C-alpha positions in Angstrom: -25.8 18.9 -17.9 -26.9 15.6 -16.3 -27.9 16.6 -12.8 -29.5 15.0 -9.7 -31.5 17.0 -7.1 -31.7 15.5 -3.6 -34.9 16.3 -1.8 -34.0 15.7 1.9 -37.3 16.3 3.7 -36.8 13.1 5.6 -33.0 13.4 5.9 -30.4 11.6 4.0 -28.2 8.5 4.5 -26.0 6.3 2.4 -28.4 3.4 2.0 -31.3 5.8 1.1 -29.1 7.2 -1.7 -28.4 3.7 -2.9 -32.1 2.8 -2.9 -33.0 5.9 -4.9 -30.3 5.3 -7.5 -31.3 1.6 -7.9 -35.0 2.6 -8.4 -33.7 5.2 -10.9 -32.3 2.5 -13.1 -28.9 1.4 -11.9 -28.9 -2.4 -12.3 -28.4 -4.4 -9.2 -26.0 -6.7 -11.0 -23.9 -3.8 -12.1 -23.7 -2.3 -8.6 -22.8 -5.7 -7.0 -20.2 -6.4 -9.7 -18.5 -3.0 -9.2 -18.6 -3.4 -5.4 -16.9 -6.8 -5.7 -13.8 -5.0 -6.7 -13.3 -4.2 -3.0 -11.9 -6.9 -0.8 -15.1 -7.2 1.2 -17.1 -9.8 -0.7 -17.1 -12.3 2.1 -18.1 -9.8 4.7 -21.6 -8.8 3.5 -24.5 -9.4 1.2 -26.9 -6.8 -0.2 -30.6 -7.0 0.7 -32.7 -5.0 -1.8 -36.5 -4.8 -1.6 -39.4 -2.6 -2.7 -41.3 -1.1 0.3 -44.1 1.3 0.8 -43.6 4.4 3.0 -46.9 6.1 3.6 -48.1 4.9 0.2 -44.9 5.9 -1.7 -43.1 2.9 -3.3 -39.4 3.1 -2.6 -36.3 0.9 -2.7 -34.8 -0.2 0.5 -31.1 -1.3 0.6 -29.5 -3.0 3.6 -26.0 -4.3 3.9 -26.3 -7.5 5.9 -23.0 -8.7 7.5 -22.1 -12.3 7.1 -20.6 -14.6 9.8 -17.2 -14.0 8.3 -16.9 -10.7 10.2 -19.0 -10.3 13.4 -19.2 -6.6 14.4 -19.6 -5.3 17.9 -23.0 -3.7 18.4 -21.4 -0.9 20.3 -19.5 0.0 17.1 -22.6 -0.2 14.8 -24.9 2.5 13.9 -26.4 4.5 15.5 -24.3 4.2 18.7 -21.4 6.3 17.3 -23.1 9.3 15.7 -24.7 6.6 13.6 -26.7 5.8 10.6 -29.9 5.8 12.6 -32.9 3.7 11.5 -31.3 2.3 8.4 -29.3 -0.2 10.3 -31.2 -1.0 13.5 -31.2 -4.7 13.0 -27.5 -4.9 13.5 -27.9 -4.3 17.2 -28.5 -8.1 17.4 -24.8 -8.8 16.6 -22.8 -9.9 19.6 -19.5 -8.6 20.9 -16.5 -10.0 19.2 -13.1 -9.2 20.8 -11.3 -9.8 17.5 -13.1 -6.9 15.7 -10.6 -4.4 14.2 -11.8 -0.9 13.4 -10.8 0.5 10.1 -8.9 3.7 10.0 -9.1 6.3 7.2 -5.6 5.1 6.1 -6.9 1.6 5.8 -9.9 2.6 3.7 -7.8 4.8 1.5 -5.3 2.0 0.8 -8.2 -0.4 0.1 -9.7 2.0 -2.5 -6.3 2.9 -4.1 -5.5 -0.8 -4.6 -8.9 -1.5 -6.1 -9.7 -1.6 -9.9 -12.6 0.8 -9.5 -13.0 3.5 -12.1 -10.9 6.6 -11.5 -13.9 8.9 -10.9 -15.4 6.4 -8.4 -12.2 6.3 -6.4 -11.9 10.1 -6.5 -15.4 10.7 -5.2 -15.3 7.9 -2.6 -11.9 9.2 -1.2 -13.2 12.8 -1.1 -16.2 11.7 0.9 -14.1 9.7 3.3 -11.6 12.5 3.6 -14.4 14.8 4.9 -15.6 12.2 7.3 -12.1 11.6 8.6 -11.6 15.3 9.2 -14.9 15.7 11.0 -14.3 12.6 13.2 -10.7 13.7 13.8 -11.8 17.2 15.0 -14.5 15.7 17.3 -12.2 13.2 18.8 -8.9 15.1 18.7 -7.0 12.7 16.4 -5.0 13.1 13.2 -7.0 12.3 10.1 -5.2 9.2 9.1 -5.4 7.7 12.6 -9.2 8.2 13.0 -10.9 4.9 13.8 -14.2 5.3 12.0 -16.1 2.8 14.1 -19.5 3.0 12.3 -18.1 4.8 9.3 -15.3 2.3 8.8 -17.8 -0.5 9.1 -18.6 -2.6 6.0 -22.1 -1.2 5.4 -20.9 2.4 5.3 -18.0 1.6 2.9 -20.5 0.0 0.7 -22.9 2.9 1.0 -20.2 5.5 0.1 -18.5 3.6 -2.7 -21.9 2.4 -4.0 -23.1 6.0 -4.2 -20.0 6.9 -6.3 -20.6 3.9 -8.5 -24.2 4.9 -9.1 -23.3 8.5 -9.9 -20.8 7.3 -12.4 -23.2 4.8 -14.0 -25.9 7.5 -14.4 -23.3 9.9 -15.7 -24.3 12.6 -13.2 -22.2 15.8 -13.7 -23.8 17.9 -11.0 -25.5 17.2 -7.6 -27.9 19.7 -6.1 -29.5 19.4 -2.6 -32.3 20.8 -0.6 -32.2 22.0 3.0 -31.5 18.9 5.2 -33.9 17.7 7.9 -31.6 16.4 10.6 -34.4 15.1 12.9 -34.7 15.9 16.6 -34.1 14.4 20.0 -31.0 12.5 21.1 -28.8 9.7 19.8 -27.0 7.2 21.9 -23.2 7.3 21.3 -20.3 5.6 23.0 -19.9 8.6 25.2 -23.6 8.8 26.2 -26.6 10.6 24.8 -25.9 13.3 22.3 -28.4 15.8 20.8 -29.3 15.4 17.1 -27.4 16.1 15.0 -24.6 14.1 16.6 -21.1 15.6 16.8 -19.6 14.4 13.5 -22.8 15.1 11.6 -23.0 18.6 13.1 -19.3 19.2 12.1 -20.1 18.1 8.5 -23.2 20.3 8.2 -21.4 23.6 8.9 -22.3 26.1 6.2 -25.0 23.7 4.9 -28.6 24.8 5.4 -30.4 22.4 7.7 -33.5 22.3 10.0 -34.7 20.1 12.8 -38.2 18.8 12.9 -40.7 16.0 12.4 -39.8 13.2 14.8 -37.3 12.3 17.6 -35.0 10.4 15.3 -31.6 11.0 13.7 -32.6 11.5 10.1 -29.4 12.8 8.5 -26.4 10.6 9.1 -22.6 11.2 8.9 -22.5 9.3 5.6 -25.3 11.3 4.2 -23.9 14.6 5.5 -20.4 13.9 4.2 -21.8 13.0 0.7 -23.7 16.3 0.6 -20.7 18.3 1.9 -18.4 16.7 -0.7 -20.5 16.6 -3.8 -23.6 18.8 -3.6 -24.5 22.5 -4.1 -27.5 23.9 -2.1 -30.7 24.9 -3.8 -33.7 25.8 -1.7 -36.1 24.1 -4.1 -36.0 22.4 -7.5 -34.6 24.9 -10.0 -37.3 26.3 -12.3 -35.2 25.4 -15.4 -34.5 21.8 -14.2 -35.9 19.5 -16.8 -37.0 16.4 -14.8 -36.6 13.0 -16.6 -37.0 10.7 -13.7 -38.1 10.7 -10.0 -37.0 7.9 -7.6 -37.2 7.1 -3.9 -34.8 5.5 -1.5 -36.3 4.3 1.8 -35.1 4.5 5.4 -35.9 1.7 7.8 -38.2 3.4 10.3 -41.9 4.0 9.7 -42.5 7.7 10.6 -45.5 10.0 10.6 -44.4 11.1 7.1 -42.8 9.2 4.2 -39.3 8.1 5.3 -37.8 8.5 1.9 -35.2 10.4 0.0 -36.6 11.7 -3.2 -34.2 12.3 -6.1 -34.9 14.1 -9.3 -32.7 13.2 -12.3 -32.7 15.3 -15.4 -31.0 18.1 -17.3 -30.0 21.4 -15.8 -27.8 24.0 -17.4 -27.2 26.0 -14.2 -28.0 29.4 -13.1 -27.8 32.2 -15.7 -24.2 33.0 -16.4 -22.7 35.9 -14.6 -21.8 38.9 -16.7 -18.0 39.1 -16.9 -15.8 42.0 -18.0 -12.3 42.3 -19.1 -10.6 45.6 -18.1 -7.3 46.6 -19.7 -4.9 49.5 -19.6 -1.4 50.1 -20.9 1.2 51.4 -18.4 4.7 52.7 -19.4 5.6 54.9 -16.5 5.1 53.0 -13.3 7.6 51.3 -10.9 7.2 47.6 -11.6 7.5 46.9 -7.8 4.0 48.1 -7.4 2.4 45.3 -9.5 2.7 42.7 -6.7 0.8 44.9 -4.3 -1.7 45.8 -7.0 -2.5 42.1 -7.7 -3.2 41.5 -4.0 -5.6 44.4 -3.8 -7.5 43.4 -7.0 -7.9 39.8 -5.9 -9.1 40.9 -2.5 -11.7 43.1 -4.3 -13.1 40.1 -6.2 -11.0 40.0 -9.4 -11.2 36.5 -11.0 -7.8 36.8 -12.7 -5.1 39.5 -13.1 -2.1 39.4 -15.5 0.3 41.6 -17.3 1.7 41.4 -20.8 4.9 42.9 -22.0 4.2 45.3 -24.9 5.7 48.3 -26.8 3.8 51.6 -27.0 4.3 54.7 -29.0 7.9 55.9 -29.5 8.9 52.3 -28.9 8.5 52.6 -25.2 8.5 49.2 -23.3 5.3 48.9 -21.2 2.9 46.5 -19.5 -0.6 45.8 -20.5 -2.6 45.2 -17.3 -5.6 42.9 -17.7 -8.2 42.2 -15.0 -11.1 39.7 -15.4 -13.9 40.6 -13.1 -17.6 40.0 -12.5 -19.7 43.0 -13.4 -20.7 43.5 -9.8 -17.1 44.0 -8.8 -16.1 46.3 -11.7 -16.4 49.6 -9.8 -14.2 48.4 -6.9 -11.5 47.1 -9.2 -11.6 50.2 -11.4 -11.2 52.4 -8.3 -8.1 50.4 -7.2 -6.5 50.7 -10.6 -6.9 54.4 -10.8 -5.8 54.9 -7.2 -2.8 52.6 -7.2 -1.4 52.9 -10.8 -0.5 55.7 -13.2 -3.3 54.7 -15.5 -5.7 57.5 -16.6 -8.0 55.3 -18.7 -9.5 51.7 -18.9 -10.8 49.7 -21.8 -13.8 47.5 -20.7 -14.9 44.6 -22.8 -17.7 42.2 -22.3 -16.8 38.5 -21.9 -19.7 36.5 -23.5 -18.9 33.1 -22.1 -16.6 31.6 -19.5 -16.3 27.8 -19.2 -15.2 26.4 -15.9 -14.1 23.0 -14.7 -15.5 21.9 -11.4 -12.9 21.5 -8.7 -12.4 20.3 -5.1 -9.4 19.9 -2.8 -8.1 16.4 -1.9 -5.4 16.1 0.7 -2.6 13.6 0.4 -0.2 12.5 3.1 3.4 12.6 1.8 6.5 11.6 3.7 7.2 15.4 4.0 3.7 16.3 5.3 0.1 16.8 4.2 -0.4 18.5 0.8 -3.8 19.7 -0.5 -4.2 19.0 -4.3 -6.7 20.7 -6.5 -8.6 18.1 -8.6 -10.5 19.6 -11.6 -13.1 17.8 -13.7 -15.0 18.7 -16.9 -17.9 16.8 -18.3 -17.6 14.3 -15.5 -13.9 13.5 -16.2 -10.8 14.5 -14.3 -8.7 16.9 -16.4 -6.1 18.2 -14.0 -4.5 17.5 -10.6 -2.3 20.2 -9.1 -0.6 20.3 -5.7 -1.3 23.6 -4.0 1.8 25.8 -4.3 1.7 27.5 -0.9 1.5 24.2 1.0 4.4 22.8 -1.0 6.4 26.0 -0.4 5.8 25.9 3.3 6.9 22.3 3.5 10.0 23.0 1.3 11.1 25.7 3.7 10.4 23.7 6.8 12.0 20.5 5.6 14.9 22.1 3.6 13.8 20.1 0.6 13.5 21.3 -3.0 9.9 22.4 -3.7 9.8 20.4 -6.9 10.5 17.2 -5.0 7.5 17.8 -2.7 5.2 18.5 -5.7 6.4 15.4 -7.5 5.7 13.3 -4.4 2.2 14.7 -4.0 1.4 14.1 -7.7 2.7 10.6 -7.5 0.5 9.7 -4.6 -2.6 11.4 -6.2 -2.0 9.6 -9.5 -1.8 6.3 -7.7 -4.9 7.1 -5.7 -6.8 8.0 -8.9 -5.6 5.0 -10.8 -3.4 6.7 -13.3 
């Protein structure tokens, strides 16, 4: 499996990711050509250069704004939970009363209307979705109405979409990440000094291992944190069975006491050893069928991966149900105890499942005219294979709005397909 491991000893930001991927072999012309599919061509130009950080050669990427769109320095990074050192030069920009902040809804529409590849749109939107939710929670606003300020600025749109473009070009199927160094000290935001990590970054880093050391600077930015939250799986160190093909470095702007770089390893990784799965089965011909619903709930709560029943005929032509439970070996005892306690079964067949293939999946939320609907997006070998609106969310909206459930599902699917370019 084509995999990238992000070594974040100096934090992570959008432009550090771009720099590393360019050094890893993504052609500058390809990146620029794909980015030109966004309606931003007259608003920026890319500055790409090789730099040395404590003796390590790295690629530095900066998004320089043109005179077509002058951005208020108060809205630039790092003033609003910002992108720290990677964009310090932009403080030279003067205030412009005509500057319009982009909302998440604006950015989503921009991406949906673009001709970018489906996988690029999907990854970019998922990252922005997480950013919008984090900013919305911090500022008390609905997701679609969040004014991104620094995140909605041109450079961060380029960083996020550019990262998705690079992952697609390199055919990366899995992203792994180390513990994140957030830096220390305080960052100046619109509302005053805030401790590092700034509020939006802290929200995004929930349940993600991080530490704070090294220098009084903001090293992990909202863009970097959102990318990790959306795409990456945590590994404390480079996995032992990761076959490294290439190592590349993306540079930050500051000169620090240690190399201010993001190190990425690109190679082949088959993943952790497969879990041992078991299939437990029993035939039941003498139990009240009303019990099955409750039984399913108990088994799923105990860790069962799947539970189903099949209509069968037993001896003496008795109609019956075959109960099947797919379970990890570690949860076998709990599920077996439930089956014996709650059913009339007096015996179980237990069979080993040699292999179980899984599509990767994440939840993308769509705003329908009936309300918000989470959709499960599943991918296999780097390609989207299924999009499914979550049943419970559709059911709740159907009951609330007095609308057929199928109408809400169809509306959610229509919006997701338009978003993904189908």
